[in-house]
C-alpha positions in Angstrom: -79.1 -112.0 -203.0 -78.6 -115.6 -204.1 -77.4 -118.2 -201.7 -73.9 -119.6 -202.2 -75.1 -123.2 -202.8 -77.6 -122.0 -205.5 -74.8 -120.0 -207.2 -72.5 -123.1 -207.0 -75.1 -125.4 -208.6 -75.7 -122.7 -211.3 -71.9 -122.7 -212.1 -71.9 -126.5 -212.1 -74.7 -126.6 -214.7 -72.9 -124.0 -216.9 -69.6 -126.0 -216.6 -71.4 -129.2 -217.5 -73.0 -127.6 -220.6 -69.6 -126.3 -221.6 -68.1 -129.8 -221.2 -70.8 -131.3 -223.4 -70.3 -128.6 -226.1 -66.6 -129.1 -226.0 -66.8 -132.9 -226.3 -69.2 -132.5 -229.2 -67.0 -130.0 -231.0 -63.8 -131.8 -230.2 -64.3 -135.6 -230.3 -61.6 -137.8 -228.9 -58.4 -138.6 -230.8 -59.3 -142.3 -231.1 -62.7 -141.5 -232.6 -61.1 -139.2 -235.1 -58.6 -141.9 -236.0 -61.2 -144.5 -236.5 -63.3 -142.1 -238.7 -60.2 -141.3 -240.7 -59.3 -144.9 -241.2 -62.8 -145.8 -242.3 -62.7 -142.8 -244.8 -59.3 -143.9 -246.0 -60.4 -147.4 -246.7 -63.5 -146.3 -248.5 -61.5 -143.9 -250.6 -59.0 -146.6 -251.4 -61.7 -148.9 -252.6 -63.5 -146.1 -254.6 -60.2 -145.1 -256.2 -59.4 -148.6 -257.2 -62.7 -149.0 -259.0 -62.5 -145.6 -260.6 -59.0 -146.4 -261.9 -60.1 -149.8 -263.3 -63.1 -148.2 -265.0 -61.2 -145.3 -266.5 -58.6 -147.7 -267.7 -61.2 -150.0 -269.2 -62.9 -147.0 -270.9 -59.5 -145.8 -272.2 -58.8 -149.2 -273.7 -62.1 -149.2 -275.4 -61.7 -145.6 -276.4 -64.9 -144.4 -274.8 -63.4 -141.3 -273.3 -61.8 -140.0 -276.5 -63.7 -138.3 -279.4 -62.0 -140.5 -282.0 -62.2 -144.3 -281.7 -59.3 -146.0 -280.0 -56.5 -146.9 -282.3 -53.9 -148.9 -280.4 -50.7 -150.2 -281.9 -50.8 -153.9 -282.9 -48.3 -155.1 -280.3 -50.2 -153.8 -277.3 -53.4 -155.2 -278.7 -51.9 -158.6 -279.2 -50.4 -158.5 -275.6 -53.8 -157.5 -274.1 -55.7 -160.1 -276.1 -53.2 -162.8 -275.1 -53.6 -161.7 -271.5 -57.4 -162.1 -271.8 -57.1 -165.5 -273.4 -54.7 -166.9 -270.8 -56.5 -165.4 -267.7 
């Protein structure tokens, strides 16, 4: 038969292991928030550049099978914007 003190320390070790497992599997709310914020910022930046690139490619007509044929007015406006930038 095991002594009471040995049994208590055994329970304490198990409890400690459970606490570690729980804290690994369930990180604190603050940590989650910071991770989410970082992920959100990264996605915002990535999306901005993706949108710019796809827009640039669309303007050049690189995404379409046939070459880009824009109407004259939009071309004049865009070239004016480039000149005055």
